[in-house]
N, C-alpha and C positions, 0 to 999 in steps of 0.2 A: 225538384225544385229546377228554373229555367233564371241562369244568372248568367248576368252581361258581363265582360270581362274589355274594359275599356282600354287598349292598346294600339299605335300606329303597327305593331309587328306581330303578326302570329308566330314568327319561328326567335324570337327570341327566348330565352330559358325561362327568366319570371314568367311569361305569358303559358309556356307550352305547359311546366310544370302545372299552374295554375287548374288549365286546363285538363291536363291528365288528374288531379287529384280532383276534382270533379266528379268526372268521369266513371273513377273507381268507386266514387261515393253511388252513383246513378243517378248523378243529377244530368241536367242539357248546358252545354256550357257552348256560351257564344263569343268571339271577338269580334271587337267593333270597335273600327277607327273612327275615335273622337271628333278627329278635327273633316270626319265627310257627315257628321249630322246636320242637320237642321234643326234647330229649336224653334217651336213657333208656339206663340204666345196669345191669346185670346178669353174669352170670356167663360168659353166653354168648358173650359180646360186647357192645362197641356200637354203640351206633346213633341215626339221626335220623329224626323225624317231621315231616313237611311237606306242610301242608294236607293229601292224600289219601293220602299216599304214604309210604314208606321211600324216604330219598336212600341211593342206590345207583351203583355203577360210575362214580364219579368219577374221576378220576386227577390233579386240581389242584383247588386252592380258591385264590380271591384274596382275600384279603381288604377289605374296605372299612368299618372299623369306627368311631362316630361318637362323639365323647369322651363323651356321655353317656349311653351302653349299653355302654361296655367292659367290665363285668364280664358280663353275659349273652354282647357279643359274643365274649367271649377264648373263653367256656365251648365256643359252638360251638365257635371255630375248634380248642379242645386235643381237645373230641372227634371231626373230621374226624381230627388228629393221631392219636387213639387204633385210626382206623381204616385208618392207614397210608395215608392220601390225602396227599400232598405240599402243603404250604401257603407259598404265596409269601410270604408274614408267617407269622413261627409266633406263636403265643397269648403266650410267654414275654417276646420284644420290645416287640411290644404293649402290654406291661403295665410293664415298664421304659421303654418312652416315654412311655407317658401320667402316670406318677409324675412330677412336673419335678424333685422334690426328689430321687428316685432316682437320675433319670438323668444330672442333674447330677455326682451321686456318682462315678456308673459313667466318666463323661466325666476327670474329675479323679482319679481312677486311674489313669487310661490316659494321665495326662501334656497331654489335649490342652487347648487355651487356652480360657479360659472370662472372661466378666466377674468378678468379685470379685462374690460371693453369701453373704446371711447368712441364718439362718431359727433362729426359737427359737421357744420354749413361750410364748406371747405373753409376752415379755419386756415388765416396766414399764419398764426403761431405756431405752426408746427413742432415746434421745440417744448412747448407747453403740450401738446398733444401726447407725444409720445413719452413723455416724463409724467403724465398721466395714466398712463397703461404699465406704468412701472418701469418705464426705461430700458434701453437697448438691454440684448435684444429685442424687437418686438415683431408681431407678423399682422399681415394687413393684409385683408380679404376684401375682394370685390365682393358687394352686395349681391349681384348675379351669378356667382361663378360657383360651379359644379364641381365635382370629382375629384378637387383639387385644385382646379383651373383658377386660374385668380387670385394666387395666393402666392406671398411672396416675407421670406425669412429676413429681416435687416438687421442686421448680426452687431452694427454699431451705429452711433446717433448721426451721424452725418450721413450713412444710408440711408436711415430711417428716416429724416429730413428728403433726404433729396426725391426717394421714392412715393413719399406725399407729397412732395411738390408737382410732383410728374401726375401722378392721379388726380389732384386738384385742377392743376392744368387744363386737362382731359376732360375735365366736369364729372369723373367716373366717381360712382360713391365708394368708398370704404370705410371698412371697420379697423380702426389697429387697436391690438390685443396681447394682452400678456403671454410671454413665451413662456410655458411651463419647461424648464430645462431639464426636470427630472423625470418627465415622462421619455425622455429618451428617441425619438422617432416613432414613437408607438402611440394606439391609441385601442378602446375598447367600441366595438359593434355590440349593443345590445336588442337583440329582436323582440318586438313588444307587441302582443297578439291578446286583445282584450283583457287589457290589466296584468298579463302578466308575460314575463320571461320566457319565452320558449329557445330562446337558442342565444349564446354569445361568442365571439370570438375576438383577440387580438390580434391586432393589424402593426405589423412593421416595415416602416419604411425602408428601402433599400440604402445600402451603405451611402453615406453623404448625402440623404434626402432624409428631410423634417416631415413630410409628408406621406403619410402610410396608406391611401389611396391603392388598394388591387389595381386598380386600373394605372397606376403609376408605375405598376412592378413591384410594390408593397408584396410580403408574407404572412400568413395568418393560421393562426391556431385556436384550438377549441381553450377557453377557459372555464374555469367555476367562478359567477362573480361573488364577493364578497357581500354579506345581506346589505350595505349600505348603497352599495353600487347598484344590488337589484332594485333598494326601494328609490337612487335616483331617480332609475332609467323609466320606472312604472309612472313615479309621480311627474317624469318629464311631461310623458306621451299623455297622461290625464290632463296637465295645465294646456299644453297646446288642442288638446282635443280629438286626438288621435286613437282610433282602435286598431290601427295598425301602425308599428312605426319602428323606423330603427334609429336608436340613440347611441349618438358618435358622444362616449368621454375620454378626458383624459385620467390617468391615474397621477396624483400629485401628494405632496404633503400633507396637505389639509385636506386628503378624501376626493372623491370623483369630482369632476369638472365636466360641465356639458359643455359640448362644443355645437352642437347640429342635434336637430329632430330630424328624421326624413319622413315623408309620407309616400313615397312609393320607393321603398329599400329592394333593395335586387337582390333575388331567391339564391342565385348561384354561388357567393362566396361561401353564405351562411351555412346552406347544404348542407356543399362538397368539404366544407371545414368540421363541421358538427357532427353529420352524418345524420341529421334529423330532417324529419318528413314536415319542413312550414308550410307548405302549400298546403297539406293535409289538415294542419292546424286554420290554417284562415278558412278554411272550408266548413270545419267543426264548427268556428265561431260563427261563421254565416249561420250557418243551421239552426244553431242555440236562439240565435236573436230572430229569426225568418221565422220559427215554429211556435215561438212563445205564445 
């Protein structure tokens, strides 16, 4: 097979591992910077121009689209779809996952466990907003934030009101979310490929830090998920429409609660923690779908 890996940096761990896994299985892998593609739309058919040539003959695409370039990145993925190329992660799933509010609404419709969440159009009654999310402490999240950036823990009502008023004054879109105290600064990342959990790790925030992101100094360990946690992760990925997903969950007294569904989950943390060949499982998933 001829596989395109959409990535802005061929030296990134995830990109390198996908190239290695594809080549180990006898496939041809090409790293393509999606921001350097020209999308051509005409009556005779869709095309993509890259560098000094048209992109032709590809059997599959693995999108690694950064959050900051979602609009153009998904347009490139959609163009490949219009060219009848199999996409490991489809454009609609990427869009659904990147809109945190829409993602939570979709998950809620499927009856998936979630922390209580409130979103308003810059409501002046900030006290009611905080109370509706279960009262302080609460977590405030920028809708555009990634890797723990734009996430604030307000430990009391005064702090929550002040932070929310400040965000509102800046016209920054935020969601206010219930704080799950029993999670103790830890969450679970379940890596789902083709409707199966292929690896899972528990991430613990550094002392004094409620965010567990590895990019922010957190640590990780492999974890065996419960049946309910596996089911929740698989259902969440399916609900958002993702063949590949990193599902982040909290362990709570009322069961697993989904925080986020990621359409371009990193491979470094999960592979090094679990010692699993996740990249190889992604290539196997593509093989099953392209050859059927």
